[in-house]
FISE-989219 format. One line per 3 residues: their letters; for each residue x, y, z of N, C-alpha, C. Coordinates in pm, whole numbers, always signed. Layout:
FISE-989219
a = X/Y/Z/X/Y/Z/X/Y/Z ~ ... $
//
This chain:
FISE-989219
mpk = -5439/-3213/-3024/-5456/-3150/-2895/-5319/-3142/-2829 ~ -5279/-3021/-2785/-5147/-3004/-2723/-5142/-3073/-2587 ~ -5022/-3122/-2553/-5001/-3190/-2426/-4999/-3086/-2315 $
egg = -5072/-3114/-2206/-5076/-3023/-2092/-4956/-3049/-2001 ~ -4911/-2945/-1928/-4797/-2957/-1837/-4834/-3038/-1714 ~ -4732/-3087/-1645/-4753/-3164/-1524/-4672/-3292/-1527 $
ftl = -4673/-3359/-1416/-4597/-3483/-1402/-4691/-3602/-1402 ~ -4644/-3712/-1455/-4723/-3835/-1449/-4702/-3899/-1314 ~ -4787/-3991/-1280/-4778/-4061/-1152/-4646/-4138/-1142 $
vev = -4601/-4196/-1251/-4475/-4271/-1251/-4358/-4177/-1221 ~ -4357/-4060/-1280/-4249/-3964/-1255/-4246/-3920/-1109 ~ -4361/-3897/-1052/-4369/-3856/-911/-4320/-3969/-821 $
lva = -4360/-4093/-851/-4317/-4207/-770/-4166/-4230/-780 ~ -4110/-4214/-896/-3965/-4230/-913/-3891/-4122/-833 ~ -3936/-3999/-841/-3873/-3890/-765/-3884/-3916/-615 $
lmi = -3998/-3964/-570/-4019/-3995/-429/-3926/-4107/-383 ~ -3910/-4209/-464/-3820/-4320/-430/-3675/-4273/-419 ~ -3634/-4186/-507/-3497/-4133/-502/-3475/-4056/-371 $
vlv = -3571/-3973/-335/-3561/-3897/-210/-3556/-3990/-90 ~ -3639/-4093/-88/-3641/-4187/+24/-3511/-4266/+36 ~ -3454/-4305/-75/-3326/-4378/-72/-3216/-4288/-18 $
lag = -3211/-4165/-64/-3109/-4072/-15/-3126/-4044/+134 ~ -3248/-4030/+180/-3274/-4009/+323/-3235/-4132/+403 ~ -3262/-4248/+349/-3226/-4373/+416/-3076/-4390/+432 $
lai = -2999/-4332/+343/-2854/-4336/+355/-2801/-4226/+447 ~ -2860/-4110/+442/-2809/-3995/+516/-2840/-4000/+666 ~ -2956/-4047/+704/-2996/-4044/+844/-2905/-4130/+932 $
ply = -2872/-4253/+897/-2780/-4330/+982/-2640/-4268/+991 ~ -2590/-4210/+884/-2460/-4145/+888/-2462/-4024/+980 ~ -2570/-3949/+977/-2586/-3835/+1065/-2590/-3879/+1211 $
eit = -2661/-3987/+1238/-2672/-4039/+1375/-2536/-4082/+1429 ~ -2456/-4151/+1348/-2323/-4195/+1390/-2234/-4074/+1418 ~ -2237/-3976/+1331/-2157/-3855/+1351/-2199/-3783/+1477 $
fkr = -2329/-3775/+1502/-2380/-3711/+1622/-2332/-3784/+1747 ~ -2336/-3918/+1747/-2290/-3996/+1862/-2141/-3978/+1886 ~ -2063/-3975/+1780/-1918/-3957/+1793/-1885/-3821/+1853 $
nam = -1950/-3717/+1804/-1925/-3584/+1857/-1970/-3573/+2002 ~ -2080/-3636/+2036/-2129/-3635/+2174/-2030/-3707/+2265 ~ -1980/-3822/+2222/-1885/-3897/+2303/-1758/-3816/+2326 $
rav = -1708/-3753/+2223/-1587/-3671/+2237/-1610/-3557/+2336 ~ -1725/-3491/+2327/-1755/-3380/+2416/-1768/-3425/+2562 ~ -1828/-3541/+2584/-1846/-3592/+2720/-1712/-3632/+2781 $
vls = -1629/-3702/+2705/-1497/-3743/+2756/-1411/-3620/+2784 ~ -1417/-3522/+2698/-1344/-3398/+2718/-1393/-3325/+2844 ~ -1522/-3323/+2865/-1579/-3261/+2984/-1534/-3334/+3111 $
dlr = -1534/-3466/+3108/-1489/-3543/+3224/-1342/-3514/+3255 ~ -1261/-3503/+3153/-1119/-3473/+3173/-1101/-3334/+3235 ~ -1175/-3238/+3186/-1165/-3101/+3240/-1213/-3096/+3385 $
qcl = -1319/-3169/+3418/-1366/-3173/+3556/-1261/-3237/+3646 ~ -1196/-3341/+3597/-1091/-3408/+3673/-974/-3312/+3698 ~ -936/-3238/+3597/-828/-3141/+3613/-865/-3035/+3716 $
sii = -989/-2994/+3717/-1036/-2896/+3815/-1026/-2952/+3957 ~ -1066/-3076/+3975/-1060/-3139/+4107/-915/-3151/+4152 ~ -827/-3194/+4063/-685/-3207/+4097/-626/-3070/+4131 $
svh = -664/-2969/+4056/-614/-2834/+4081/-654/-2784/+4219 ~ -778/-2810/+4258/-825/-2768/+4390/-746/-2839/+4499 ~ -726/-2968/+4485/-650/-3044/+4584/-505/-2997/+4592 $
mst = -446/-2969/+4478/-306/-2925/+4477/-291/-2786/+4539 ~ -387/-2698/+4512/-376/-2561/+4565/-400/-2555/+4715 ~ -470/-2653/+4771/-495/-2654/+4915/-398/-2745/+4990 $
ggn = -298/-2795/+4918/-199/-2882/+4982/-253/-3019/+5015 ~ -351/-3062/+4939/-417/-3191/+4964/-341/-3307/+4905 ~ -417/-3407/+4867/-362/-3533/+4817/-288/-3515/+4685 $
sps = -207/-3615/+4653/-136/-3615/+4526/-237/-3644/+4414 ~ -201/-3610/+4290/-294/-3633/+4179/-337/-3778/+4165 ~ -248/-3873/+4191/-285/-4014/+4177/-390/-4056/+4279 $
evl = -391/-3993/+4396/-491/-4025/+4499/-625/-3960/+4470 ~ -624/-3853/+4394/-746/-3777/+4365/-823/-3836/+4247 ~ -758/-3915/+4164/-823/-3968/+4044/-953/-4042/+4074 $
gec = -963/-4104/+4191/-1085/-4175/+4227/-1205/-4083/+4243 ~ -1180/-3955/+4266/-1289/-3858/+4282/-1336/-3800/+4148 ~ -1263/-3828/+4043/-1299/-3773/+3913/-1427/-3837/+3861 $
pks = -1519/-3756/+3807/-1644/-3811/+3755/-1622/-3887/+3625 ~ -1700/-3990/+3607/-1697/-4065/+3481/-1839/-4079/+3431 ~ -1857/-4042/+3307/-1989/-4056/+3245/-2003/-4197/+3189 $
dyt = -2113/-4221/+3121/-2134/-4353/+3059/-2031/-4381/+2951 ~ -1984/-4277/+2882/-1887/-4296/+2775/-1745/-4315/+2828 ~ -1709/-4244/+2933/-1571/-4246/+2983/-1544/-4376/+3056 $
qei = -1454/-4455/+3000/-1420/-4584/+3060/-1315/-4572/+3168 ~ -1216/-4486/+3145/-1110/-4471/+3244/-1046/-4333/+3234 ~ -998/-4287/+3348/-918/-4166/+3356/-792/-4207/+3431 $
rll = -677/-4185/+3368/-554/-4231/+3433/-447/-4122/+3427 ~ -361/-4129/+3527/-250/-4036/+3538/-131/-4096/+3465 ~ -80/-4025/+3365/+35/-4072/+3289/+166/-4023/+3350 $
sdn = +161/-3906/+3415/+280/-3849/+3475/+241/-3756/+3590 ~ +320/-3760/+3698/+296/-3673/+3813/+357/-3535/+3795 ~ +474/-3531/+3734/+545/-3404/+3723/+606/-3391/+3585 $
pit = +553/-3314/+3498/+428/-3239/+3508/+308/-3332/+3496 ~ +197/-3285/+3543/+75/-3366/+3541/+31/-3391/+3397 ~ +17/-3517/+3364/-36/-3557/+3233/-145/-3660/+3258 $
iea = -264/-3632/+3210/-380/-3718/+3235/-443/-3758/+3103 ~ -493/-3881/+3099/-561/-3930/+2979/-698/-3983/+3018 ~ -799/-3946/+2942/-934/-3998/+2959/-969/-4076/+2833 $
vgr = -1022/-4197/+2851/-1054/-4284/+2739/-1203/-4314/+2740 ~ -1267/-4294/+2627/-1409/-4325/+2612/-1431/-4423/+2499 ~ -1522/-4516/+2522/-1554/-4615/+2419/-1706/-4631/+2408 $
sdv = -1749/-4657/+2288/-1890/-4689/+2265/-1900/-4771/+2137 ~ -2023/-4795/+2094/-2044/-4875/+1973/-1998/-4804/+1845 ~ -1968/-4675/+1854/-1924/-4601/+1735/-1774/-4574/+1733 $
gev = -1699/-4623/+1832/-1555/-4606/+1831/-1497/-4571/+1965 ~ -1376/-4516/+1962/-1303/-4482/+2084/-1244/-4343/+2070 ~ -1239/-4270/+2182/-1177/-4138/+2184/-1084/-4131/+2306 $
rct = -966/-4072/+2286/-869/-4051/+2392/-839/-3902/+2399 ~ -866/-3843/+2515/-834/-3702/+2537/-722/-3695/+2640 ~ -620/-3615/+2611/-502/-3607/+2696/-474/-3462/+2733 $
ydg = -442/-3442/+2861/-396/-3312/+2909/-246/-3320/+2926 ~ -173/-3230/+2863/-27/-3225/+2872/+12/-3111/+2966 ~ +70/-3146/+3081/+108/-3047/+3180/+221/-2956/+3135 $
ntg = +302/-3000/+3040/+411/-2915/+2989/+357/-2795/+2914 ~ +260/-2818/+2831/+207/-2711/+2745/+73/-2657/+2794 ~ +3/-2733/+2878/-131/-2692/+2922/-238/-2717/+2818 $
eis = -206/-2796/+2718/-301/-2822/+2609/-376/-2953/+2630 ~ -498/-2954/+2584/-580/-3075/+2583/-602/-3113/+2438 ~ -576/-3238/+2405/-598/-3285/+2267/-676/-3415/+2272 $
cds = -753/-3439/+2167/-832/-3561/+2157/-801/-3632/+2027 ~ -781/-3762/+2037/-761/-3847/+1920/-877/-3946/+1914 ~ -928/-3968/+1796/-1042/-4058/+1780/-1006/-4172/+1687 $
tf = -1059/-4289/+1716/-1046/-4404/+1625/-1187/-4444/+1585 ~ -1234/-4381/+1480/-1368/-4409/+1432/-1361/-4478/+1299 $
//
């Protein structure tokens, strides 16, 4: 009698176990990557909002940048926003969480914002 096609129960269980092990490895890595990207985006957003506030104060002849830093918003991730230089304005925002640290810096010379991560 010829053997009929199909999988045995053992073969199906082995395939299922392989899929579950791979999913068990991939899901935590995806979660960490998602948290890191979210933290970077939030710190970057806080820095941009701070720059906007400083720009408004400077254009209206208001307070100096160092006096305005207290008005800058800080999210749960952003630990500190500090002024590195008054002329040209250079600001750094630092965020920390259980998945690492991110530092975003605005360089007044070039007008560029860059972020460095230690993950």
